[in-house]
C-alpha angles and dihedrals in degrees: 000000000000117000128184118197119194093328111195124178125187132177134194137011115305084033119248113206113227100169119037114207100305122194118191144143127212113194125218111275094015123139107216128180121207109206143162141117123308110288094022092120100258098137092039090056093046092052090053094045090049092050093242090117135025126233118245086233137349129058137276113201124189114187088347095305121121102233091205089062102052127094124258090248091055090046093051091048091051092051095044096048106030111024137074118190127202115183135187085249115050101222094204118171106249094212093057127076122240095266092043089055090050090051095049095102089048092048090054087059096040093250103111096116093048092048098046094097090050091050092052090047091054092049089051093049090051091051094244105100087122088067094060094111097031124104122231091256089060095052135078121246091256092051091050091050091053090049088054090051091051089050091054092051100042098093095040091238124205091235131034119192113192126184110197092321093177096048095107097038134093119243095265096051093040089057090050090053092049092049091051091050091049091048091048090052094049099039099043101022087240114175107233128192111188127187110206140153091201112100092203092057093043088055090059089067124087091239141004129226101201117196127203114183093335096313130104109249142164113263110258 
């Protein structure tokens, strides 16, 4: 379970408050969308929930543990073993092929050979098996984004944090990605937090956290 208690985030000097004392709970196995207009604080909140950034004040608890109070080694272990990240920008390693990028989380755990069939299966489901031996510089932006999605799914993580994962994709491939995320959530009880500005994709989640100017609000 993920619990936020009075989460405040400020940037700059003088500080500009982006998130205003948010309280929320995300249950195990829940598929939650984080939505709102541009500048509402969606990505900022996701980065805090995913432990990639710290709140200015307030607490983030995962399974009852205050994530601000654990060591860097524990934090890295949590991310490596339990978390899959999908960003607006794919962050592929240019010197690795498509399938090697997908296998990166497995390689970090010494499991790349065992997980190779799974990597190829994911590439096929995302309609990019033909990119397996290509390097990022030889792929389109949409192809690279789908490789990054496969990388996030390869280890069947307990949590997936996705920031506009369909932003660089056409409608057909975006729908495929959303269906895979929904299936992953249902089949493996994976907790998914998805930032999206698309109402149709937000509606595929179990619940929506709708932000207005850094505050949780009911959708108008």
